[in-house]
C-alpha positions as CSV (number, residue, x, y, z in Angstrom):
1,M,63.8,127.1,167.7
2,L,66.4,126.4,165.1
3,V,66.2,122.7,165.3
4,P,62.9,121.7,167.0
5,H,62.6,118.4,168.7
6,Q,60.3,117.1,166.0
7,L,63.2,117.3,163.4
8,L,65.5,115.0,165.6
9,T,63.2,112.0,164.8
10,S,64.3,108.9,163.0
11,R,61.8,109.8,160.2
12,N,63.3,113.1,159.4
13,F,66.8,111.7,159.5
14,H,65.9,108.9,157.0
15,S,64.2,111.4,154.7
16,W,67.4,113.7,154.8
17,L,69.5,110.6,153.9
18,Y,67.1,109.4,151.3
19,V,66.9,112.7,149.5
20,A,70.7,113.3,149.8
21,W,71.4,109.8,148.2
22,F,69.0,110.3,145.5
23,R,70.5,113.7,144.5
24,F,74.0,112.2,144.7
25,L,73.1,109.5,142.2
26,I,71.0,111.7,139.9
27,H,74.0,114.0,139.6
28,Y,76.2,111.5,138.0
29,R,73.5,109.3,136.2
30,K,74.5,110.4,132.7
31,M,78.3,110.1,133.1
32,L,80.2,107.1,131.9
33,L,82.2,106.6,135.1
34,G,79.4,108.1,137.4
35,P,80.4,108.8,141.0
36,A,83.9,107.4,140.2
37,W,84.7,110.9,138.8
38,L,84.7,112.0,142.4
39,L,87.8,109.7,142.9
40,V,89.6,110.3,139.7
41,G,90.4,114.1,140.2
42,P,91.8,113.8,143.9
43,A,93.6,110.6,143.1
44,L,95.6,112.0,140.2
45,F,96.1,115.2,142.4
46,I,97.4,113.2,145.2
47,G,99.5,110.9,143.1
48,V,101.3,113.4,141.1
49,L,101.7,116.3,143.6
50,G,102.5,113.7,146.3
51,L,105.4,112.4,144.5
52,L,106.6,115.8,143.2
53,F,106.2,117.7,146.5
54,S,107.9,114.9,148.5
55,E,111.0,115.3,146.5
56,V,110.9,119.0,146.5
57,S,110.5,119.3,150.2
58,G,112.6,116.3,151.1
59,M,110.0,114.5,153.0
60,P,109.8,110.8,152.8
61,R,106.9,109.7,150.5
62,E,105.3,107.4,153.3
63,I,105.0,110.6,155.5
64,F,104.1,113.3,153.0
65,I,101.6,111.5,150.7
66,P,99.2,110.3,153.7
67,H,99.5,113.9,155.0
68,L,98.5,115.2,151.6
69,A,95.7,112.7,151.1
70,V,94.0,113.1,154.4
71,G,94.3,116.8,154.2
72,L,93.0,117.1,150.6
73,I,89.9,114.9,151.1
74,V,89.0,116.6,154.5
75,W,89.5,119.9,152.6
76,T,86.9,118.8,149.9
77,L,84.4,118.4,153.0
78,I,85.2,121.7,154.3
79,T,84.8,123.5,150.9
80,G,81.8,121.5,150.3
81,F,80.1,123.2,153.4
82,V,81.7,126.6,152.8
83,S,81.1,127.0,149.1
84,G,77.8,125.2,148.8
85,S,76.1,127.1,151.7
86,T,76.4,130.5,149.9
87,T,74.2,129.3,146.9
88,L,72.1,126.8,148.8
89,F,68.8,128.6,149.1
90,P,68.7,130.2,145.5
91,R,69.5,126.7,144.3
92,A,66.4,125.4,146.3
93,R,64.0,128.2,145.2
94,P,61.3,125.9,143.9
95,Q,61.2,124.0,147.1
96,I,61.1,127.1,149.2
97,L,58.4,128.9,147.2
98,Q,56.3,125.8,146.9
99,G,56.4,125.2,150.6
100,G,57.5,121.6,150.0
101,M,60.5,121.6,152.4
102,A,61.4,123.6,155.4
103,L,64.6,125.6,155.5
104,T,66.1,123.3,158.0
105,D,65.3,120.3,155.8
106,I,66.9,121.8,152.9
107,V,70.1,122.6,155.1
108,M,70.3,119.0,156.3
109,V,69.9,117.5,152.9
110,D,72.7,119.7,151.5
111,V,74.8,118.6,154.6
112,F,74.2,115.0,154.1
113,T,75.0,115.3,150.4
114,T,78.3,116.8,151.1
115,V,79.0,114.2,153.7
116,L,78.1,111.4,151.3
117,M,80.6,112.8,148.7
118,F,83.3,112.9,151.5
119,L,82.6,109.2,152.5
120,H,82.9,108.2,148.9
121,Q,86.3,109.9,148.4
122,S,87.5,108.6,151.7
123,V,88.2,105.4,149.8
124,I,91.3,107.2,148.5
125,I,92.6,107.6,152.0
126,V,92.2,103.9,152.6
127,A,94.1,103.1,149.5
128,V,96.9,105.5,150.3
129,F,97.4,104.0,153.8
130,V,97.5,100.5,152.3
131,L,100.0,101.4,149.5
132,V,102.3,103.1,151.9
133,G,101.9,100.5,154.7
134,L,100.7,103.0,157.3
135,G,98.9,101.1,160.1
136,I,95.9,102.6,162.1
137,G,95.7,102.2,165.8
138,L,92.9,102.8,168.2
139,Y,94.0,106.3,168.6
140,A,92.8,107.1,165.1
141,L,89.2,106.7,166.4
142,I,89.7,110.1,167.9
143,S,89.3,111.3,164.1
144,L,85.6,110.3,164.3
145,V,85.2,112.9,167.1
146,G,86.8,115.5,165.0
147,L,84.8,114.6,161.9
148,T,81.6,114.9,163.9
149,L,82.5,118.3,165.0
150,L,83.4,119.3,161.4
151,V,80.0,118.2,160.3
152,A,78.3,119.9,163.1
153,N,80.0,123.1,162.2
154,G,79.0,122.5,158.5
155,I,75.2,122.6,159.7
156,W,75.6,126.0,161.4
157,F,77.7,127.4,158.7
158,T,75.4,126.3,156.0
159,I,72.6,128.1,157.8
160,V,74.5,131.3,158.4
161,F,76.0,131.7,155.0
162,G,72.7,130.3,153.3
163,I,70.9,133.1,154.7
164,I,73.5,135.7,153.9
165,G,74.1,134.2,150.4
166,A,70.2,134.3,149.8
167,R,70.2,138.0,150.4
168,Y,73.7,138.9,148.9
169,R,74.3,136.8,145.8
170,D,77.9,137.9,145.2
171,L,78.9,136.3,148.4
172,S,79.6,133.1,146.5
173,E,82.5,134.8,144.6
174,V,84.0,136.3,147.7
175,V,83.9,133.0,149.4
176,Q,85.4,131.1,146.5
177,A,88.3,133.6,146.4
178,I,88.9,133.3,150.1
179,M,88.9,129.4,150.0
180,R,91.6,129.4,147.0
181,I,93.8,131.5,149.3
182,A,93.1,129.5,152.4
183,F,93.9,126.1,150.6
184,L,97.5,127.5,149.9
185,A,97.6,128.9,153.4
186,T,96.5,125.7,155.3
187,P,99.2,122.8,155.6
188,I,97.7,120.5,152.9
189,I,100.2,120.5,150.1
190,W,103.1,121.4,152.6
191,M,104.0,120.4,156.1
192,P,105.1,122.9,158.9
193,S,108.4,121.9,160.5
194,E,108.6,121.5,164.3
195,G,111.0,124.6,164.5
196,A,108.7,126.7,162.3
197,R,105.7,126.1,164.6
198,A,107.4,128.0,167.4
199,G,108.1,131.0,165.3
200,I,105.9,133.4,163.2
201,L,104.3,130.5,161.3
202,G,103.1,129.1,164.7
203,V,101.2,132.3,165.3
204,Y,99.7,132.2,161.9
205,L,98.6,128.5,162.3
206,T,97.0,129.5,165.7
207,L,94.9,132.1,163.9
208,N,93.8,129.8,161.0
209,P,90.6,128.0,161.9
210,F,90.9,125.6,159.0
211,Y,94.1,124.2,160.3
212,H,92.5,123.3,163.7
213,F,89.7,121.6,162.2
214,L,92.0,119.6,159.8
215,E,94.1,118.7,162.8
216,L,91.2,117.1,164.7
217,V,90.7,114.6,161.8
218,R,94.2,114.3,160.4
219,A,96.4,114.2,163.3
220,P,94.9,111.0,165.0
221,L,95.1,109.1,161.7
222,L,98.6,109.9,161.2
223,G,99.5,108.9,164.9
224,N,100.1,112.5,165.9
225,A,99.0,114.2,169.0
226,I,96.3,117.0,168.9
227,A,97.2,120.3,170.4
228,P,94.8,121.3,173.3
229,L,94.6,124.7,171.5
230,S,93.0,123.0,168.5
231,W,90.3,121.4,170.7
232,L,89.7,124.9,172.4
233,V,89.4,126.6,169.0
234,V,87.1,124.1,167.4
235,L,84.8,123.9,170.6
236,S,84.7,127.7,170.8
237,I,83.7,128.1,167.2
238,T,81.2,125.4,167.4
239,A,79.4,127.0,170.3
240,C,79.5,130.5,169.0
241,G,78.4,129.2,165.5
242,F,75.2,127.6,166.7
243,A,74.5,130.6,168.9
244,L,74.8,132.8,165.6
245,A,72.9,130.5,163.5
246,Q,70.0,130.3,166.1
247,T,69.8,134.1,166.2
248,M,70.0,134.5,162.4
249,Y,67.4,131.8,161.7
250,V,64.9,133.3,164.1
251,R,65.3,136.7,162.8
252,F,65.7,136.1,159.1
253,A,64.3,132.7,158.0
254,R,61.0,134.2,157.2
255,L,62.6,136.8,154.8
256,V,64.5,134.0,152.8
257,P,61.5,133.2,150.4
258,L,61.5,137.0,149.5
259,W,65.1,137.1,148.8
260,V,65.3,134.0,146.6
C-alpha cells in the first residue's frame, strides 16, 4: 500500500514534523535575518506590485492588494510542491541508499517543510488584511478545507513527480518553465472581470487547474463564493491523483534507489 496504516500513527506524524522543523531552521541558521527572508521578498513584491497594478488596472487598493497577497502566498505553496518534487529523491540520495528513511517518510517530510514555509509566510496575509481593514467572517473557514485539499494533492504530486524526476533529471527544468508561464496565466497579479468570465477567458480559467485550487483558498478569505465547478475539478484531480500515485509507487518505488 502507498500509505500503510502504520504510517498514520502519531509517532510518524511527530517524526515528520520534527525533521521538517529541523531542516527549516538549519536552512536559515547562517543568515542574519534567518527565516525572516521568507517574508521580505513576498512583502516587497506585494507592496510594490500591489500599489502599481492597482493603479494600472483601476482596481481599489483594498480589493486588489488582498487578492494579490493571498494569491501569491498560496502560489508559493503550490510551486513548493511542484518544483520541489522533481528533485526530491536525488536530494535525498544518502537517506535512500543508507535505508535510513522510507520513500514515504521522505515525501511527507518534504511536504511538511513546504507547509511550514507557507504558514510562516501567511503572516503577510494577516498583515495585509489588517492594513486594508478587511474583516474575516465564519465563511472564511472554508479556506481551511481548500488548504487541506491543496496539501493532500501536494502529497500525491510529490510522489508521482518525485519518481519521474528520479528517472528523468531534466524534468525539473521543464516544470520550472511551465510554472513561470502558469504564474502569469493564473489570476494572481491580475483579476478577471465578471464579463470576461463568460467569454473565452472563462473557458481558459475552467481549464486551468491552478485557478481552481487557488480559488478554494482565496475566495472564502475575500468573502467570495466558490464556483461548484472548482469543487468538482479539485475533488476529481485529488481522487485521480492518489490513484495514480498508488499505481506508480507500487510499480516503481523499488527502482528509485537505482535511479538516484
